FILUMTI-281496 format. One record per atom (N, C-alpha, C, O): x, z, y; residue in one letter; atom name. Coordinates in steps of 0.05 Angstrom, whole numbers, plus 5000, padded with zeros to 4 digits. Example, Ala and Ser with C-alpha at 12.3 -4.5 7.8 and 13.67 -1.06 7.14 Angstrom:
2
{dodren {5264; 5156; 4886}; a; N};
{dodren {5246; 5156; 4910}; a; CA};
{dodren {5264; 5156; 4934}; a; C};
{dodren {5285; 5169; 4934}; a; O};
{dodren {5257; 5142; 4955}; s; N};
{dodren {5273; 5143; 4979}; s; CA};
{dodren {5258; 5157; 5001}; s; C};
{dodren {5268; 5161; 5023}; s; O};
END
This chain:
125
{dodren {1307; 8482; 3462}; m; N};
{dodren {1303; 8495; 3488}; m; CA};
{dodren {1330; 8495; 3503}; m; C};
{dodren {1351; 8497; 3491}; m; O};
{dodren {1327; 8492; 3530}; d; N};
{dodren {1351; 8493; 3546}; d; CA};
{dodren {1359; 8522; 3551}; d; C};
{dodren {1347; 8541; 3543}; d; O};
{dodren {1382; 8524; 3566}; s; N};
{dodren {1391; 8550; 3573}; s; CA};
{dodren {1371; 8564; 3591}; s; C};
{dodren {1370; 8589; 3592}; s; O};
{dodren {1354; 8549; 3605}; d; N};
{dodren {1334; 8562; 3622}; d; CA};
{dodren {1308; 8566; 3607}; d; C};
{dodren {1288; 8577; 3619}; d; O};
{dodren {1307; 8557; 3581}; g; N};
{dodren {1284; 8563; 3564}; g; CA};
{dodren {1260; 8545; 3568}; g; C};
{dodren {1238; 8552; 3559}; g; O};
{dodren {1262; 8522; 3583}; n; N};
{dodren {1239; 8506; 3587}; n; CA};
{dodren {1236; 8483; 3568}; n; C};
{dodren {1214; 8470; 3567}; n; O};
{dodren {1256; 8476; 3552}; g; N};
{dodren {1254; 8456; 3531}; g; CA};
{dodren {1252; 8427; 3543}; g; C};
{dodren {1244; 8409; 3528}; g; O};
{dodren {1258; 8423; 3568}; s; N};
{dodren {1255; 8396; 3580}; s; CA};
{dodren {1279; 8378; 3574}; s; C};
{dodren {1278; 8355; 3581}; s; O};
{dodren {1300; 8389; 3563}; g; N};
{dodren {1324; 8372; 3558}; g; CA};
{dodren {1343; 8372; 3582}; g; C};
{dodren {1365; 8360; 3580}; g; O};
{dodren {1336; 8386; 3603}; q; N};
{dodren {1354; 8387; 3626}; q; CA};
{dodren {1360; 8417; 3633}; q; C};
{dodren {1342; 8433; 3633}; q; O};
{dodren {1385; 8423; 3637}; g; N};
{dodren {1392; 8450; 3646}; g; CA};
{dodren {1388; 8453; 3676}; g; C};
{dodren {1381; 8433; 3689}; g; O};
{dodren {1392; 8477; 3686}; k; N};
{dodren {1388; 8482; 3714}; k; CA};
{dodren {1406; 8464; 3731}; k; C};
{dodren {1398; 8455; 3753}; k; O};
{dodren {1431; 8460; 3722}; a; N};
{dodren {1450; 8445; 3738}; a; CA};
{dodren {1444; 8415; 3738}; a; C};
{dodren {1452; 8401; 3757}; a; O};
{dodren {1430; 8405; 3718}; d; N};
{dodren {1424; 8377; 3716}; d; CA};
{dodren {1400; 8368; 3733}; d; C};
{dodren {1398; 8345; 3741}; d; O};
{dodren {1382; 8386; 3739}; r; N};
{dodren {1358; 8380; 3754}; r; CA};
{dodren {1364; 8375; 3784}; r; C};
{dodren {1381; 8389; 3796}; r; O};
{dodren {1351; 8355; 3795}; q; N};
{dodren {1353; 8350; 3824}; q; CA};
{dodren {1328; 8359; 3837}; q; C};
{dodren {1306; 8357; 3825}; q; O};
{dodren {1329; 8369; 3862}; p; N};
{dodren {1305; 8378; 3875}; p; CA};
{dodren {1287; 8354; 3879}; p; C};
{dodren {1296; 8332; 3884}; p; O};
{dodren {1261; 8358; 3877}; a; N};
{dodren {1241; 8337; 3881}; a; CA};
{dodren {1242; 8328; 3910}; a; C};
{dodren {1243; 8345; 3928}; a; O};
{dodren {1241; 8302; 3915}; q; N};
{dodren {1240; 8292; 3942}; q; CA};
{dodren {1212; 8282; 3948}; q; C};
{dodren {1201; 8266; 3933}; q; O};
{dodren {1200; 8293; 3968}; l; N};
{dodren {1173; 8285; 3976}; l; CA};
{dodren {1174; 8263; 3996}; l; C};
{dodren {1192; 8262; 4014}; l; O};
{dodren {1155; 8245; 3994}; l; N};
{dodren {1153; 8223; 4013}; l; CA};
{dodren {1140; 8234; 4038}; l; C};
{dodren {1123; 8252; 4037}; l; O};
{dodren {1148; 8224; 4061}; p; N};
{dodren {1134; 8233; 4086}; p; CA};
{dodren {1106; 8222; 4085}; p; C};
{dodren {1100; 8202; 4072}; p; O};
{dodren {1088; 8235; 4100}; p; N};
{dodren {1060; 8226; 4100}; p; CA};
{dodren {1059; 8198; 4113}; p; C};
{dodren {1072; 8192; 4133}; p; O};
{dodren {1044; 8180; 4101}; l; N};
{dodren {1041; 8152; 4110}; l; CA};
{dodren {1012; 8147; 4117}; l; C};
{dodren {0994; 8159; 4105}; l; O};
{dodren {1008; 8129; 4136}; t; N};
{dodren {0981; 8121; 4143}; t; CA};
{dodren {0978; 8092; 4138}; t; C};
{dodren {0997; 8077; 4139}; t; O};
{dodren {0953; 8083; 4133}; l; N};
{dodren {0947; 8055; 4128}; l; CA};
{dodren {0954; 8039; 4152}; l; C};
{dodren {0946; 8045; 4175}; l; O};
{dodren {0970; 8017; 4148}; g; N};
{dodren {0978; 8000; 4170}; g; CA};
{dodren {1002; 8009; 4185}; g; C};
{dodren {1010; 7996; 4205}; g; O};
{dodren {1014; 8031; 4177}; q; N};
{dodren {1037; 8041; 4191}; q; CA};
{dodren {1061; 8022; 4187}; q; C};
{dodren {1066; 8012; 4165}; q; O};
{dodren {1075; 8017; 4209}; m; N};
{dodren {1099; 7999; 4208}; m; CA};
{dodren {1123; 8016; 4200}; m; C};
{dodren {1127; 8038; 4210}; m; O};
{dodren {1138; 8005; 4181}; l; N};
{dodren {1162; 8019; 4172}; l; CA};
{dodren {1187; 8002; 4177}; l; C};
{dodren {1185; 7977; 4175}; l; O};
{dodren {1209; 8014; 4184}; p; N};
{dodren {1233; 7997; 4189}; p; CA};
{dodren {1244; 7987; 4162}; p; C};
{dodren {1244; 8001; 4142}; p; O};
{dodren {1254; 7962; 4163}; v; N};
{dodren {1267; 7950; 4139}; v; CA};
{dodren {1297; 7951; 4143}; v; C};
{dodren {1307; 7941; 4163}; v; O};
{dodren {1310; 7964; 4124}; k; N};
{dodren {1339; 7968; 4127}; k; CA};
{dodren {1354; 7942; 4119}; k; C};
{dodren {1374; 7935; 4132}; k; O};
{dodren {1345; 7928; 4099}; q; N};
{dodren {1359; 7904; 4090}; q; CA};
{dodren {1340; 7887; 4074}; q; C};
{dodren {1323; 7897; 4058}; q; O};
{dodren {1342; 7861; 4077}; a; N};
{dodren {1326; 7842; 4062}; a; CA};
{dodren {1343; 7817; 4057}; a; C};
{dodren {1356; 7808; 4075}; a; O};
{dodren {1341; 7807; 4033}; k; N};
{dodren {1356; 7782; 4026}; k; CA};
{dodren {1336; 7763; 4012}; k; C};
{dodren {1320; 7772; 3996}; k; O};
{dodren {1339; 7738; 4018}; v; N};
{dodren {1323; 7717; 4005}; v; CA};
{dodren {1343; 7704; 3985}; v; C};
{dodren {1363; 7693; 3994}; v; O};
{dodren {1335; 7704; 3960}; r; N};
{dodren {1352; 7690; 3940}; r; CA};
{dodren {1335; 7670; 3925}; r; C};
{dodren {1313; 7677; 3916}; r; O};
{dodren {1345; 7647; 3922}; e; N};
{dodren {1331; 7627; 3907}; e; CA};
{dodren {1343; 7627; 3878}; e; C};
{dodren {1366; 7619; 3874}; e; O};
{dodren {1327; 7635; 3860}; l; N};
{dodren {1336; 7637; 3832}; l; CA};
{dodren {1319; 7618; 3815}; l; C};
{dodren {1296; 7612; 3822}; l; O};
{dodren {1330; 7609; 3794}; r; N};
{dodren {1315; 7591; 3776}; r; CA};
{dodren {1318; 7602; 3747}; r; C};
{dodren {1339; 7612; 3739}; r; O};
{dodren {1297; 7598; 3732}; t; N};
{dodren {1298; 7606; 3704}; t; CA};
{dodren {1302; 7580; 3688}; t; C};
{dodren {1295; 7558; 3697}; t; O};
{dodren {1313; 7583; 3665}; l; N};
{dodren {1318; 7560; 3648}; l; CA};
{dodren {1299; 7562; 3624}; l; C};
{dodren {1293; 7584; 3614}; l; O};
{dodren {1290; 7539; 3614}; p; N};
{dodren {1274; 7540; 3590}; p; CA};
{dodren {1292; 7549; 3566}; p; C};
{dodren {1316; 7547; 3568}; p; O};
{dodren {1279; 7557; 3544}; p; N};
{dodren {1296; 7565; 3521}; p; CA};
{dodren {1312; 7541; 3511}; p; C};
{dodren {1303; 7518; 3513}; p; O};
{dodren {1335; 7547; 3500}; a; N};
{dodren {1351; 7526; 3489}; a; CA};
{dodren {1336; 7512; 3466}; a; C};
{dodren {1323; 7525; 3450}; a; O};
{dodren {1338; 7486; 3466}; r; N};
{dodren {1324; 7470; 3445}; r; CA};
{dodren {1341; 7470; 3420}; r; C};
{dodren {1366; 7471; 3421}; r; O};
{dodren {1328; 7468; 3397}; y; N};
{dodren {1342; 7467; 3372}; y; CA};
{dodren {1354; 7439; 3368}; y; C};
{dodren {1343; 7419; 3376}; y; O};
{dodren {1377; 7439; 3354}; t; N};
{dodren {1387; 7414; 3343}; t; CA};
{dodren {1377; 7414; 3314}; t; C};
{dodren {1366; 7434; 3305}; t; O};
{dodren {1381; 7392; 3300}; e; N};
{dodren {1373; 7392; 3272}; e; CA};
{dodren {1388; 7414; 3256}; e; C};
{dodren {1377; 7427; 3239}; e; O};
{dodren {1414; 7417; 3263}; a; N};
{dodren {1430; 7437; 3249}; a; CA};
{dodren {1420; 7465; 3254}; a; C};
{dodren {1418; 7481; 3235}; a; O};
{dodren {1414; 7472; 3279}; t; N};
{dodren {1404; 7499; 3285}; t; CA};
{dodren {1376; 7504; 3274}; t; C};
{dodren {1370; 7526; 3266}; t; O};
{dodren {1360; 7483; 3273}; l; N};
{dodren {1333; 7486; 3261}; l; CA};
{dodren {1335; 7490; 3231}; l; C};
{dodren {1321; 7507; 3220}; l; O};
{dodren {1353; 7475; 3218}; l; N};
{dodren {1357; 7479; 3189}; l; CA};
{dodren {1367; 7508; 3184}; l; C};
{dodren {1358; 7520; 3164}; l; O};
{dodren {1384; 7518; 3201}; t; N};
{dodren {1394; 7546; 3198}; t; CA};
{dodren {1371; 7566; 3200}; t; C};
{dodren {1369; 7584; 3184}; t; O};
{dodren {1354; 7562; 3221}; q; N};
{dodren {1332; 7580; 3224}; q; CA};
{dodren {1312; 7578; 3201}; q; C};
{dodren {1300; 7599; 3193}; q; O};
{dodren {1307; 7554; 3191}; m; N};
{dodren {1289; 7551; 3168}; m; CA};
{dodren {1300; 7566; 3144}; m; C};
{dodren {1285; 7579; 3129}; m; O};
{dodren {1326; 7564; 3140}; k; N};
{dodren {1339; 7578; 3117}; k; CA};
{dodren {1336; 7608; 3121}; k; C};
{dodren {1330; 7623; 3102}; k; O};
{dodren {1341; 7618; 3146}; k; N};
{dodren {1340; 7646; 3152}; k; CA};
{dodren {1312; 7658; 3147}; k; C};
{dodren {1310; 7681; 3138}; k; O};
{dodren {1292; 7642; 3152}; h; N};
{dodren {1264; 7651; 3149}; h; CA};
{dodren {1251; 7641; 3123}; h; C};
{dodren {1227; 7643; 3120}; h; O};
{dodren {1268; 7632; 3105}; s; N};
{dodren {1259; 7623; 3079}; s; CA};
{dodren {1236; 7602; 3080}; s; C};
{dodren {1217; 7603; 3065}; s; O};
{dodren {1239; 7583; 3098}; l; N};
{dodren {1220; 7561; 3100}; l; CA};
{dodren {1231; 7537; 3085}; l; C};
{dodren {1253; 7527; 3091}; l; O};
{dodren {1216; 7527; 3066}; g; N};
{dodren {1224; 7505; 3050}; g; CA};
{dodren {1247; 7512; 3031}; g; C};
{dodren {1255; 7535; 3030}; g; O};
{dodren {1256; 7492; 3017}; t; N};
{dodren {1279; 7496; 3000}; t; CA};
{dodren {1302; 7479; 3011}; t; C};
{dodren {1297; 7463; 3029}; t; O};
{dodren {1327; 7484; 3003}; p; N};
{dodren {1349; 7467; 3013}; p; CA};
{dodren {1343; 7437; 3010}; p; C};
{dodren {1351; 7421; 3027}; p; O};
{dodren {1329; 7430; 2989}; a; N};
{dodren {1323; 7401; 2985}; a; CA};
{dodren {1301; 7391; 3003}; a; C};
{dodren {1300; 7366; 3007}; a; O};
{dodren {1283; 7408; 3013}; t; N};
{dodren {1260; 7398; 3028}; t; CA};
{dodren {1262; 7403; 3058}; t; C};
{dodren {1246; 7391; 3073}; t; O};
{dodren {1281; 7419; 3067}; r; N};
{dodren {1281; 7425; 3096}; r; CA};
{dodren {1286; 7401; 3114}; r; C};
{dodren {1271; 7398; 3134}; r; O};
{dodren {1304; 7384; 3107}; a; N};
{dodren {1309; 7360; 3123}; a; CA};
{dodren {1285; 7342; 3123}; a; C};
{dodren {1278; 7329; 3143}; a; O};
{dodren {1271; 7340; 3100}; d; N};
{dodren {1247; 7324; 3097}; d; CA};
{dodren {1225; 7335; 3115}; d; C};
{dodren {1210; 7319; 3127}; d; O};
{dodren {1222; 7361; 3117}; i; N};
{dodren {1202; 7373; 3134}; i; CA};
{dodren {1207; 7365; 3163}; i; C};
{dodren {1188; 7358; 3177}; i; O};
{dodren {1232; 7366; 3172}; i; N};
{dodren {1239; 7358; 3199}; i; CA};
{dodren {1232; 7329; 3204}; i; C};
{dodren {1220; 7322; 3224}; i; O};
{dodren {1238; 7312; 3185}; e; N};
{dodren {1232; 7283; 3187}; e; CA};
{dodren {1202; 7279; 3189}; e; C};
{dodren {1192; 7261; 3203}; e; O};
{dodren {1186; 7294; 3173}; k; N};
{dodren {1157; 7292; 3174}; k; CA};
{dodren {1146; 7301; 3201}; k; C};
{dodren {1127; 7288; 3212}; k; O};
{dodren {1157; 7322; 3213}; l; N};
{dodren {1149; 7331; 3239}; l; CA};
{dodren {1155; 7310; 3261}; l; C};
{dodren {1140; 7305; 3279}; l; O};
{dodren {1178; 7296; 3258}; l; N};
{dodren {1185; 7275; 3276}; l; CA};
{dodren {1167; 7251; 3272}; l; C};
{dodren {1158; 7238; 3292}; l; O};
{dodren {1160; 7245; 3247}; g; N};
{dodren {1143; 7222; 3241}; g; CA};
{dodren {1114; 7225; 3249}; g; C};
{dodren {1100; 7205; 3252}; g; O};
{dodren {1105; 7250; 3251}; t; N};
{dodren {1077; 7255; 3258}; t; CA};
{dodren {1074; 7261; 3288}; t; C};
{dodren {1053; 7272; 3296}; t; O};
{dodren {1094; 7255; 3304}; d; N};
{dodren {1092; 7260; 3333}; d; CA};
{dodren {1088; 7289; 3340}; d; C};
{dodren {1075; 7295; 3360}; d; O};
{dodren {1098; 7307; 3323}; t; N};
{dodren {1096; 7336; 3329}; t; CA};
{dodren {1121; 7344; 3346}; t; C};
{dodren {1119; 7363; 3362}; t; O};
{dodren {1143; 7330; 3342}; m; N};
{dodren {1167; 7335; 3359}; m; CA};
{dodren {1182; 7308; 3361}; m; C};
{dodren {1178; 7290; 3345}; m; O};
{dodren {1199; 7307; 3381}; t; N};
{dodren {1215; 7283; 3386}; t; CA};
{dodren {1244; 7291; 3387}; t; C};
{dodren {1251; 7315; 3390}; t; O};
{dodren {1261; 7271; 3384}; r; N};
{dodren {1290; 7276; 3385}; r; CA};
{dodren {1299; 7264; 3412}; r; C};
{dodren {1295; 7241; 3418}; r; O};
{dodren {1313; 7281; 3428}; s; N};
{dodren {1322; 7272; 3454}; s; CA};
{dodren {1350; 7283; 3458}; s; C};
{dodren {1354; 7308; 3459}; s; O};
{dodren {1370; 7265; 3460}; q; N};
{dodren {1398; 7273; 3463}; q; CA};
{dodren {1406; 7294; 3443}; q; C};
{dodren {1417; 7315; 3450}; q; O};
{dodren {1401; 7289; 3417}; n; N};
{dodren {1408; 7307; 3395}; n; CA};
{dodren {1393; 7334; 3396}; n; C};
{dodren {1400; 7352; 3380}; n; O};
{dodren {1373; 7336; 3412}; r; N};
{dodren {1357; 7361; 3413}; r; CA};
{dodren {1329; 7354; 3404}; r; C};
{dodren {1319; 7331; 3408}; r; O};
{dodren {1316; 7373; 3391}; l; N};
{dodren {1288; 7369; 3382}; l; CA};
{dodren {1270; 7381; 3402}; l; C};
{dodren {1272; 7405; 3409}; l; O};
{dodren {1251; 7366; 3412}; m; N};
{dodren {1232; 7375; 3433}; m; CA};
{dodren {1204; 7373; 3422}; m; C};
{dodren {1196; 7354; 3410}; m; O};
{dodren {1188; 7394; 3427}; p; N};
{dodren {1160; 7393; 3418}; p; CA};
{dodren {1144; 7374; 3436}; p; C};
{dodren {1149; 7372; 3460}; p; O};
{dodren {1126; 7360; 3424}; t; N};
{dodren {1107; 7343; 3439}; t; CA};
{dodren {1083; 7360; 3446}; t; C};
{dodren {1081; 7383; 3438}; t; O};
{dodren {1065; 7348; 3461}; g; N};
{dodren {1040; 7362; 3467}; g; CA};
{dodren {1025; 7369; 3442}; g; C};
{dodren {1014; 7391; 3439}; g; O};
{dodren {1025; 7350; 3423}; k; N};
{dodren {1012; 7355; 3397}; k; CA};
{dodren {1026; 7378; 3382}; k; C};
{dodren {1012; 7395; 3370}; k; O};
{dodren {1052; 7380; 3384}; g; N};
{dodren {1067; 7401; 3370}; g; CA};
{dodren {1061; 7428; 3383}; g; C};
{dodren {1058; 7448; 3369}; g; O};
{dodren {1060; 7429; 3410}; k; N};
{dodren {1054; 7454; 3423}; k; CA};
{dodren {1026; 7463; 3416}; k; C};
{dodren {1021; 7487; 3412}; k; O};
{dodren {1007; 7445; 3415}; q; N};
{dodren {0979; 7452; 3408}; q; CA};
{dodren {0978; 7462; 3379}; q; C};
{dodren {0964; 7481; 3373}; q; O};
{dodren {0993; 7450; 3361}; l; N};
{dodren {0994; 7458; 3333}; l; CA};
{dodren {1005; 7487; 3331}; l; C};
{dodren {0993; 7503; 3317}; l; O};
{dodren {1026; 7493; 3345}; v; N};
{dodren {1037; 7520; 3345}; v; CA};
{dodren {1017; 7540; 3355}; v; C};
{dodren {1013; 7561; 3343}; v; O};
{dodren {1003; 7533; 3377}; e; N};
{dodren {0983; 7551; 3388}; e; CA};
{dodren {0960; 7556; 3368}; e; C};
{dodren {0951; 7579; 3365}; e; O};
{dodren {0951; 7535; 3355}; l; N};
{dodren {0930; 7538; 3335}; l; CA};
{dodren {0939; 7556; 3311}; l; C};
{dodren {0924; 7573; 3302}; l; O};
{dodren {0963; 7551; 3302}; v; N};
{dodren {0973; 7567; 3279}; v; CA};
{dodren {0977; 7596; 3287}; v; C};
{dodren {0969; 7614; 3272}; v; O};
{dodren {0988; 7602; 3311}; v; N};
{dodren {0991; 7629; 3319}; v; CA};
{dodren {0964; 7643; 3322}; v; C};
{dodren {0961; 7666; 3313}; v; O};
{dodren {0944; 7629; 3333}; n; N};
{dodren {0917; 7641; 3335}; n; CA};
{dodren {0905; 7646; 3308}; n; C};
{dodren {0893; 7667; 3304}; n; O};
{dodren {0908; 7627; 3289}; a; N};
{dodren {0897; 7631; 3262}; a; CA};
{dodren {0910; 7654; 3248}; a; C};
{dodren {0897; 7670; 3235}; a; O};
{dodren {0936; 7657; 3251}; i; N};
{dodren {0951; 7679; 3238}; i; CA};
{dodren {0942; 7706; 3250}; i; C};
{dodren {0938; 7725; 3236}; i; O};
{dodren {0938; 7706; 3277}; s; N};
{dodren {0929; 7731; 3290}; s; CA};
{dodren {0901; 7739; 3280}; s; C};
{dodren {0897; 7762; 3274}; s; O};
{dodren {0883; 7719; 3278}; r; N};
{dodren {0856; 7725; 3268}; r; CA};
{dodren {0858; 7735; 3239}; r; C};
{dodren {0843; 7754; 3231}; r; O};
{dodren {0874; 7722; 3223}; w; N};
{dodren {0877; 7730; 3195}; w; CA};
{dodren {0888; 7759; 3192}; w; C};
{dodren {0878; 7775; 3177}; w; O};
{dodren {0909; 7765; 3209}; k; N};
{dodren {0920; 7792; 3208}; k; CA};
{dodren {0900; 7813; 3216}; k; C};
{dodren {0898; 7834; 3204}; k; O};
{dodren {0884; 7806; 3237}; f; N};
{dodren {0863; 7825; 3247}; f; CA};
{dodren {0843; 7830; 3225}; f; C};
{dodren {0835; 7853; 3220}; f; O};
{dodren {0833; 7808; 3212}; a; N};
{dodren {0813; 7811; 3191}; a; CA};
{dodren {0824; 7827; 3167}; a; C};
{dodren {0810; 7843; 3156}; a; O};
{dodren {0849; 7822; 3160}; t; N};
{dodren {0862; 7836; 3138}; t; CA};
{dodren {0864; 7866; 3144}; t; C};
{dodren {0859; 7882; 3127}; t; O};
{dodren {0873; 7872; 3168}; e; N};
{dodren {0876; 7900; 3176}; e; CA};
{dodren {0848; 7914; 3177}; e; C};
{dodren {0846; 7937; 3170}; e; O};
{dodren {0828; 7899; 3186}; k; N};
{dodren {0801; 7910; 3188}; k; CA};
{dodren {0791; 7917; 3160}; k; C};
{dodren {0779; 7938; 3156}; k; O};
{dodren {0795; 7899; 3141}; r; N};
{dodren {0787; 7904; 3113}; r; CA};
{dodren {0802; 7928; 3102}; r; C};
{dodren {0790; 7945; 3088}; r; O};
{dodren {0828; 7929; 3107}; a; N};
{dodren {0844; 7952; 3096}; a; CA};
{dodren {0834; 7978; 3108}; a; C};
{dodren {0832; 7998; 3094}; a; O};
{dodren {0828; 7978; 3134}; n; N};
{dodren {0819; 8002; 3147}; n; CA};
{dodren {0792; 8011; 3136}; n; C};
{dodren {0786; 8035; 3132}; n; O};
{dodren {0774; 7991; 3131}; s; N};
{dodren {0748; 7999; 3121}; s; CA};
{dodren {0750; 8009; 3092}; s; C};
{dodren {0735; 8027; 3085}; s; O};
{dodren {0768; 7998; 3077}; r; N};
{dodren {0772; 8008; 3049}; r; CA};
{dodren {0783; 8036; 3050}; r; C};
{dodren {0774; 8053; 3035}; r; O};
{dodren {0802; 8041; 3068}; n; N};
{dodren {0814; 8068; 3070}; n; CA};
{dodren {0793; 8088; 3080}; n; C};
{dodren {0793; 8111; 3071}; n; O};
{dodren {0775; 8080; 3098}; a; N};
{dodren {0754; 8098; 3108}; a; CA};
{dodren {0734; 8104; 3086}; a; C};
{dodren {0725; 8127; 3084}; a; O};
{dodren {0728; 8084; 3069}; s; N};
{dodren {0708; 8089; 3048}; s; CA};
{dodren {0720; 8107; 3026}; s; C};
{dodren {0706; 8122; 3013}; s; O};
{dodren {0746; 8105; 3022}; r; N};
{dodren {0760; 8122; 3002}; r; CA};
{dodren {0761; 8151; 3011}; r; C};
{dodren {0761; 8169; 2995}; r; O};
{dodren {0763; 8154; 3038}; a; N};
{dodren {0765; 8181; 3049}; a; CA};
{dodren {0739; 8197; 3047}; a; C};
{dodren {0739; 8222; 3049}; a; O};
{dodren {0717; 8183; 3043}; m; N};
{dodren {0691; 8197; 3043}; m; CA};
{dodren {0686; 8210; 3017}; m; C};
{dodren {0665; 8223; 3013}; m; O};
END
């Protein structure tokens, strides 16, 4: 509780008076104090090099040290990704594969959680 006893985490000195908006009507014109047009661009995520992909595979325990490079070569050989200027780029087939795998994992997780919840509910009875 605060010094004023309300438990809100703010003392009397910290609170600012509420500011009410003036009444507005539909279609009312309001003055614009300042407006700027800025042209901004977003960048795609940085692409992996073979070295950075090997590091990520190791970090996430994918493959063994002996098989990681072979996995990358198989992905390149099956048109799942391409090598462009030392960067690995997903192909349309690779993007589709990732989408399918993510969807399959999501369905699997949902089914697993549903089974666990139904087991827990039956135990509670």
